[in-house]
N, C-alpha and C positions, 0 to 999 in steps of 0.2 A: 401489756398492749405493744409496747415498742419492739419486744422480741418477736411477736407475732408478725408484725409488719415487716421486719428485717428478713424473717425467713420466707415470707410470701413474695417479697421482692427478689430474693436470692432464687427461689424456686422458678419464678417467672423469667429471670434472666438465663437460667440453666436451660429451660425449655425452648426459649427463643434461640439461644446460642447453638443448642444441639440440633435444631431444625434447619438451620442454614447450612447450605453445602460449602465446602471448601473450594477455593479457586487455586489455579495453577497459572503462573506467568512464565513464559519462555520466549526466546527469539528464534527467528528463522530468516535466512538470507536467500533471496532469489539472485543468483549470479549470472552475469553474462547472457542476459536474455537479449536475443537479437532484435534489432528494430531497424528496418530497412525502408529507405525512401527511394523508390525506383525512378530512374531518369525518363524523361526530363522533369526537372523540378521547376515549374513556372515561377515567375516573379509574383509576389502577393501571398495571400492566404493559402495554406496547404494543410492537409490532414493526413496522418499516417497513424498505424497502429502496431501493437505487439500483442500477441496472444499468449497467455500464461495458463498452462494446464495446472490446476490447483490439486495436485495429488498429495493433499495435506493429512489424510487419514494415518498413515504410518508415523508421520512426525507428531500428531497429536497422541497417538497411542504410546510412542516412546517417551513422551513427556507426561504421561498419565493425565491427559487432558481430554475432555469430551467435545469433539468438534461440533456436535449439534447444540452445544450450549455456550457459544462464544459470547463473553460478556464485553470484551473490549479489544480493539485492534488499533495500533498506532504505528506509524512509519517513523523509525528513528533516523534513517538515512536513505536517501535515493539520489542516484547519480547517472549521468549518461556520458559514455565515453565514445569519442569519435575515432573511427579506425581509418586506415588506408592513408595516413599522413595528411588528412584533411583536418579543418578546424571549423568553428562556427562563425566565421566572419560574415557569411551570407545570411545568417539568421538575425532577425531583428527582434522578434518575440518568440517565446517558447512557453506554451501552456500544456500541462498534464492533466489528463482526466482519467477516471475509471468509469467502466461500463461492464455489465454482465447481461446475460440473456433475461434475467428477472429483475434487474435494477436499472433504473435510469442513469444516465451519465451524470457524474458529479465532478466538479473542478477540484483538483488536488493542489496544484501549485502553478506558479507562473514566474517567468523572468522577462523583464523588460526594462532596459535594453539588455540584449545577451552581450556578455562580454566579448570582445574581439580578441583574436589570436589565441583563444582557448580551445583546448582539445577535450575538456572535461567540463560538464555543467552539474553543479550540485543544486538541487532544488529543495526548497523548505516546504514541507506539506502543511497546509492550512489546518488549524486546530479544530475548525468548524466541521471538517468532514467525518461523517460517521462511517467508518470503514467495515464494522463487523458483518454487515449484510452482504457485502461484496465477496467475502471469503467463505460464504455458505455455498456458493455455486461452484460447479466443477471447472469453469473457465472463467478467467478474468481478462478483460482486454483493457490495455493501456493505450489511450488515444492521445496523441500529441498534435496539437494545433501549432503551426509555425508560420510566421510571416517572413517571406524571403525578399531580400533586397534586389536580387537579380535572378534571371533565368540561370539554371545550372543544368548542363546536359550530361553530368556524371552521376548524379544521384548520391546518397549517403548511406553508409553502414554505421550503426551505433550499437553499443552494448549498454543495457540498462542493469544496474545493481540496485537492489532495494532490501533493506534490513527491517523486519517487521516484529513488533512485540505482540504476542497474543496473550489474553487472559481469558481463561474459560473454566468452567466448572471442572472439578476433579472427576476423573473417569471411575465410575463405581466398579468395584472388583467382583 
Protein backbone atom coordinates (compact mmCIF):
# COMPACT_ATOMS: atom_id res chain seq x y z
CA UNK A 1 0.00 0.00 0.00
CA UNK A 2 2.83 2.43 0.85
CA UNK A 3 4.50 1.71 -2.50
CA UNK A 4 1.29 2.47 -4.36
CA UNK A 5 0.85 5.82 -2.51
CA UNK A 6 4.46 6.82 -3.20
CA UNK A 7 4.14 6.11 -6.93
CA UNK A 8 0.77 7.90 -7.10
CA UNK A 9 2.29 10.98 -5.47
CA UNK A 10 5.34 10.83 -7.74
CA UNK A 11 3.13 10.57 -10.85
CA UNK A 12 1.00 13.49 -9.67
CA UNK A 13 4.10 15.65 -9.10
CA UNK A 14 5.45 14.81 -12.56
CA UNK A 15 2.16 15.66 -14.26
CA UNK A 16 1.82 18.96 -12.39
CA UNK A 17 5.50 19.83 -12.91
CA UNK A 18 5.44 19.10 -16.64
CA UNK A 19 2.26 21.12 -17.15
CA UNK A 20 3.73 24.37 -15.85
CA UNK A 21 5.55 26.61 -18.28
CA UNK A 22 9.10 27.68 -17.63
CA UNK A 23 9.86 31.32 -16.99
CA UNK A 24 12.70 33.55 -18.12
CA UNK A 25 14.05 36.52 -16.16
CA UNK A 26 16.19 39.23 -17.79
CA UNK A 27 17.02 42.92 -17.46
CA UNK A 28 16.66 45.79 -19.88
CA UNK A 29 17.78 49.41 -19.46
CA UNK A 30 16.07 52.44 -20.94
CA UNK A 31 18.90 54.96 -21.16
CA UNK A 32 18.91 58.71 -21.63
CA UNK A 33 15.17 59.16 -22.08
CA UNK A 34 14.69 62.94 -22.50
CA UNK A 35 12.38 64.73 -20.08
CA UNK A 36 11.86 68.41 -20.82
CA UNK A 37 10.18 71.07 -18.76
CA UNK A 38 9.42 73.98 -21.08
CA UNK A 39 9.76 77.52 -19.76
CA UNK A 40 8.37 79.33 -18.01
CA UNK A 41 8.06 76.95 -15.05
CA UNK A 42 5.75 78.61 -12.51
CA UNK A 43 6.13 78.45 -8.77
CA UNK A 44 4.05 75.70 -7.18
CA UNK A 45 2.84 72.39 -8.64
CA UNK A 46 3.89 71.40 -12.18
CA UNK A 47 3.42 68.28 -14.26
CA UNK A 48 5.60 67.12 -17.14
CA UNK A 49 6.04 63.86 -19.00
CA UNK A 50 8.31 61.64 -21.04
CA UNK A 51 7.05 59.19 -23.63
CA UNK A 52 8.77 55.84 -24.04
CA UNK A 53 8.02 53.73 -27.10
CA UNK A 54 8.03 50.16 -25.86
CA UNK A 55 9.57 48.29 -28.77
CA UNK A 56 10.18 45.29 -26.53
CA UNK A 57 9.32 42.45 -28.91
CA UNK A 58 12.92 42.01 -30.21
CA UNK A 59 14.25 42.19 -26.64
CA UNK A 60 11.83 39.51 -25.45
CA UNK A 61 12.60 37.29 -28.47
CA UNK A 62 16.37 37.59 -27.94
CA UNK A 63 15.82 36.52 -24.31
CA UNK A 64 13.52 33.63 -25.36
CA UNK A 65 10.61 35.19 -23.46
CA UNK A 66 6.95 35.67 -24.43
CA UNK A 67 5.98 39.35 -24.14
CA UNK A 68 2.30 38.41 -24.09
CA UNK A 69 2.87 36.37 -20.93
CA UNK A 70 4.70 38.77 -18.61
CA UNK A 71 4.53 37.45 -15.05
CA UNK A 72 6.46 40.14 -13.17
CA UNK A 73 8.15 43.48 -13.78
CA UNK A 74 10.32 45.31 -11.26
CA UNK A 75 12.43 48.43 -11.54
CA UNK A 76 15.85 47.89 -10.00
CA UNK A 77 17.04 51.46 -10.56
CA UNK A 78 15.65 54.76 -11.80
CA UNK A 79 17.42 58.09 -11.90
CA UNK A 80 17.05 61.53 -13.41
CA UNK A 81 20.10 63.53 -14.49
CA UNK A 82 19.87 67.32 -14.82
CA UNK A 83 21.56 68.78 -17.92
CA UNK A 84 22.90 72.20 -18.91
CA UNK A 85 24.83 72.80 -15.67
CA UNK A 86 21.58 73.13 -13.71
CA UNK A 87 20.56 71.42 -10.48
CA UNK A 88 17.46 70.52 -8.50
CA UNK A 89 17.60 73.53 -6.11
CA UNK A 90 14.23 74.88 -7.30
CA UNK A 91 12.48 71.52 -6.77
CA UNK A 92 10.73 70.93 -3.44
CA UNK A 93 9.04 67.61 -4.27
CA UNK A 94 9.45 65.09 -7.10
CA UNK A 95 6.83 62.37 -7.75
CA UNK A 96 7.14 59.79 -10.55
CA UNK A 97 4.05 58.11 -12.06
CA UNK A 98 3.36 55.67 -14.90
CA UNK A 99 0.46 55.93 -17.33
CA UNK A 100 -0.54 54.16 -20.57
CA UNK A 101 -3.48 54.45 -22.92
CA UNK A 102 -5.09 51.39 -21.33
CA UNK A 103 -3.95 51.77 -17.70
CA UNK A 104 -4.74 54.41 -15.11
CA UNK A 105 -1.90 56.42 -13.66
CA UNK A 106 -0.06 54.83 -10.75
CA UNK A 107 2.40 56.44 -8.37
CA UNK A 108 5.86 54.85 -8.50
CA UNK A 109 8.13 56.95 -6.34
CA UNK A 110 8.55 60.28 -4.61
CA UNK A 111 11.25 62.40 -3.03
CA UNK A 112 10.43 65.10 -0.52
CA UNK A 113 12.35 67.22 0.15
CA UNK A 114 14.50 67.09 -2.96
CA UNK A 115 18.23 67.24 -2.06
CA UNK A 116 19.72 70.66 -2.83
CA UNK A 117 22.83 71.17 -5.01
CA UNK A 118 22.19 67.81 -6.67
CA UNK A 119 22.34 67.20 -10.42
CA UNK A 120 21.09 63.61 -10.16
CA UNK A 121 18.05 62.17 -8.38
CA UNK A 122 17.78 58.47 -7.66
CA UNK A 123 14.21 57.40 -6.91
CA UNK A 124 13.19 54.19 -5.23
CA UNK A 125 10.12 52.54 -6.67
CA UNK A 126 7.40 51.46 -4.29
CA UNK A 127 7.00 47.71 -3.96
CA UNK A 128 3.22 48.12 -4.22
CA UNK A 129 3.31 49.08 -7.89
CA UNK A 130 2.16 46.26 -10.17
CA UNK A 131 4.05 47.13 -13.32
CA UNK A 132 3.49 44.21 -15.72
CA UNK A 133 0.27 45.72 -17.14
CA UNK A 134 2.11 48.91 -18.12
CA UNK A 135 4.61 47.04 -20.29
CA UNK A 136 1.94 45.29 -22.35
CA UNK A 137 1.10 48.56 -24.14
CA UNK A 138 3.14 50.01 -27.04
CA UNK A 139 3.77 53.34 -25.30
CA UNK A 140 4.56 54.18 -21.68
CA UNK A 141 4.26 57.70 -20.28
CA UNK A 142 6.39 58.72 -17.33
CA UNK A 143 4.61 61.56 -15.56
CA UNK A 144 6.54 63.69 -13.09
CA UNK A 145 4.78 65.98 -10.64
CA UNK A 146 7.08 68.56 -9.08
CA UNK A 147 6.49 71.39 -6.69
CA UNK A 148 8.71 74.36 -7.55
CA UNK A 149 9.90 76.89 -4.97
CA UNK A 150 10.15 79.81 -7.43
CA UNK A 151 9.32 80.86 -10.99
CA UNK A 152 11.96 79.69 -13.48
CA UNK A 153 12.13 81.30 -16.91
CA UNK A 154 14.73 78.85 -18.28
CA UNK A 155 13.02 75.46 -18.09
CA UNK A 156 14.82 72.17 -17.48
CA UNK A 157 16.27 69.31 -19.51
CA UNK A 158 16.64 65.95 -17.79
CA UNK A 159 17.60 62.44 -18.82
CA UNK A 160 15.91 59.45 -17.24
CA UNK A 161 17.58 56.05 -16.89
CA UNK A 162 15.58 53.03 -15.80
CA UNK A 163 16.77 49.44 -15.34
CA UNK A 164 13.94 46.91 -15.41
CA UNK A 165 13.80 43.22 -14.61
CA UNK A 166 11.23 41.18 -16.56
CA UNK A 167 9.97 37.69 -15.78
CA UNK A 168 7.86 36.09 -18.50
CA UNK A 169 6.89 32.70 -19.79
CA UNK A 170 9.50 31.05 -21.94
CA UNK A 171 8.88 31.58 -25.66
CA UNK A 172 7.57 28.42 -27.31
CA UNK A 173 9.84 27.17 -30.07
